[in-house]
C-alpha positions in Angstrom: 7.2 -19.0 -24.3 6.9 -17.3 -20.7 4.0 -16.8 -18.2 3.2 -12.9 -18.3 2.9 -12.0 -14.6 0.1 -9.5 -13.5 1.1 -7.8 -10.4 -2.2 -6.3 -10.1 -3.5 -10.0 -9.5 -0.5 -10.9 -7.4 -0.3 -8.1 -4.9 -3.7 -7.6 -2.8 -3.1 -4.0 -2.5 -4.1 -3.3 -6.2 -7.5 -4.6 -5.3 -10.1 -2.3 -3.6 -13.7 -2.4 -3.3 -16.0 0.6 -3.9 -18.3 2.1 -1.1 -15.8 0.2 1.7 -12.6 1.7 3.4 -10.4 -1.2 4.1 -7.3 -1.2 5.9 -4.2 -3.2 4.1 -0.6 -3.8 4.5 1.4 -2.6 1.3 4.6 -4.4 0.6 7.7 -2.1 -0.4 7.6 -1.8 -4.0 9.8 -0.5 -6.7 8.8 2.3 -9.3 9.5 4.6 -12.1 8.9 8.0 -10.6 8.9 11.6 -11.3 8.0 14.8 -9.6 6.0 17.8 -10.4 3.9 20.7 -9.2 0.7 22.2 -10.3 -3.0 21.5 -11.8 -2.6 18.1 -13.7 -5.3 19.4 -16.1 -3.1 22.4 -17.4 0.6 22.2 -16.3 2.8 21.0 -19.2 5.0 19.3 -16.5 2.2 16.7 -16.0 2.0 16.0 -19.5 5.7 15.7 -20.0 5.8 13.3 -16.8 3.2 11.0 -18.5 5.0 11.1 -21.8 8.4 9.9 -20.1 7.1 7.2 -17.9 5.0 4.8 -20.4 7.9 4.6 -22.9 10.6 3.6 -20.1 7.7 1.3 -18.5 7.2 -0.5 -22.0 11.1 -0.6 -22.9 11.9 -2.4 -19.5 8.7 -4.8 -20.0 10.4 -6.2 -23.3 14.0 -6.0 -22.3 12.9 -8.1 -19.2 11.0 -10.6 -21.4 14.1 -10.7 -23.7 17.0 -10.9 -21.7 15.5 -12.4 -18.6 12.6 -14.6 -19.7 10.3 -12.8 -17.4 7.4 -11.3 -18.9 4.9 -8.9 -17.2 1.8 -6.5 -17.6 3.0 -2.9 -17.4 1.2 -1.6 -14.2 -1.2 1.3 -14.4 0.0 5.1 -13.6 0.0 5.9 -9.9 0.5 9.3 -8.4 1.2 10.7 -4.8 -0.2 14.0 -4.0 0.2 16.5 -1.4 -0.2 20.3 -0.5 1.1 22.2 2.3 -2.5 22.7 3.4 -4.1 19.0 2.7 -7.6 20.8 2.7 -6.5 21.8 -0.7 -7.4 18.2 -1.8 -10.9 17.8 0.5 -12.1 21.5 0.3 -11.0 24.0 -1.9 -9.6 21.4 -4.5 -7.0 24.2 -5.6 -5.2 22.1 -7.9 -2.5 25.0 -8.4 -1.1 24.3 -5.1 -0.8 20.4 -5.6 2.8 18.7 -5.5 2.8 15.3 -6.9 4.9 12.4 -7.8 3.9 10.2 -10.7 4.8 6.5 -10.9 4.6 3.1 -12.4 5.3 -0.2 -10.5 8.1 -2.1 -11.8 9.2 -5.6 -10.7 12.2 -5.8 -8.0 14.2 -7.7 -10.6 14.4 -4.4 -12.7 17.8 -3.0 -11.4 19.8 0.0 -12.1 21.7 -1.1 -15.1 18.4 -2.2 -16.9 17.1 1.4 -16.0 20.0 3.1 -17.4 20.0 1.0 -20.7 16.1 1.7 -21.0 16.7 5.4 -20.7 19.3 5.2 -23.6 17.1 3.3 -25.8 13.9 5.7 -25.2 16.4 8.6 -25.7 17.6 7.3 -29.1 14.1 6.9 -30.3 12.0 10.0 -29.5 13.5 11.6 -26.4 10.8 12.7 -24.3 11.3 16.3 -22.6 11.3 14.9 -19.0 12.8 11.5 -19.7 16.1 12.2 -17.9 14.2 13.4 -15.0 12.5 10.1 -14.4 13.9 8.0 -11.6 14.2 4.6 -10.2 13.2 4.4 -6.6 11.4 2.6 -3.8 8.2 3.2 -1.5 7.5 1.8 1.8 4.1 2.7 2.6 3.3 -0.2 5.1 -0.5 0.1 6.9 -2.9 2.0 4.8 -6.5 2.8 4.3 -8.0 2.5 0.8 -11.1 2.4 -1.2 -12.1 2.1 -4.8 -13.8 5.3 -6.1 -15.8 5.2 -9.4 -16.3 8.4 -11.2 -14.6 11.6 -12.1 -11.3 12.7 -10.4 -13.2 16.0 -9.1 -15.9 13.8 -7.3 -13.2 12.3 -5.0 -13.5 14.9 -2.4 -16.3 13.7 -0.5 -14.6 10.0 -0.4 -11.5 11.6 1.0 -13.3 13.7 3.3 -15.1 10.5 4.8 -11.7 8.7 4.7 -9.7 11.5 6.5 -12.1 12.8 8.9 -14.5 9.6 9.8 -12.9 6.4 9.2 -9.3 6.8 10.1 -9.9 8.7 13.4 -12.8 6.3 14.2 -10.4 3.3 13.9 -7.8 4.9 16.2 -5.7 5.8 13.1 -3.9 9.0 12.1 -2.5 10.0 8.6 1.0 9.7 7.9 2.9 9.5 4.6 1.2 11.1 1.3 -2.1 10.7 -0.4 -2.0 8.0 -3.3 -3.9 7.1 -6.1 -3.8 4.3 -8.6 -5.5 4.7 -12.1 -6.9 1.3 -13.0 -8.7 3.2 -16.1 -7.3 5.0 -19.0 -8.8 8.1 -19.1 -8.4 8.7 -22.8 -11.0 5.6 -23.4 -13.2 5.6 -20.5 -16.1 7.8 -19.7 -15.4 10.0 -16.9 -18.2 8.7 -14.7 -16.9 5.1 -15.1 -13.2 5.8 -14.3 -11.9 3.4 -11.5 -9.4 4.8 -9.0 -7.8 3.2 -5.8 -7.6 5.9 -3.2 -5.0 5.2 -0.4 -3.7 6.9 2.5 -1.0 5.5 4.9 -1.8 5.6 8.5 -0.5 4.6 11.6 -1.6 4.4 15.2 -3.1 7.3 16.9 -1.3 8.4 20.1 -3.2 7.6 23.5 -5.3 10.2 24.5 
C-alpha cells in the first residue's frame, strides 16, 4: 500500500486566504495543458478541453501508482487567461475576447513516455475530440500575488481590479506573465456563491521612477 501525496498540501502556493492579497513564490511546475479562445460558457472548445484533460490526468495517476508505486491526488483544474486588452477581465468582462490555457498539474516524475502511453490509453477508450491537442509542459511563474475568491466567477472583477490597480502598484510591483486561476471547487457540485478560486498574478519589481 502506498502513501497518497496531495500536492495542494505540499505546495504552499496552493493555499490562499479570502480577503487578503499575499505575495508568494511559486515553484516551476509541470502541467497537462491545452489552449483555446472565447467565452468559456458557450464555446465548445472549452468543454472539449475539460473532457480531454481529466481522463488523461486520472490515467496518469493510476499508471504512476501501478508502475512506480507513487500515488497522488489528481489536482484541480486551472486556467491561464489573457486578452489583448486586460480590461476585458476587470471592466467589460467581454468573454468572447478571452484567450486561455486550461491545465492540470502533474508530478515532475511524469515523463513524456508516460504521457504518450496515457494518451494512447484514453484514445482507445473514448477518444475525447481534443485529446491530441493536450501537451505536457512546464510553467515558471516565480513571484506572484494571489488571494482566495469565494463566489461566482463573474464576481471576480472587483477583486482583480483591487489586485491589479491597488495592491500590486502600492507594493512597488508590476504585472508580468498571465492571469492564473485555480478552481478548488467543482462547479457542477458546488453552489455558485460558494465556489472557491485562487486568483493569481505573476509580478516583478516596478522600475524605479
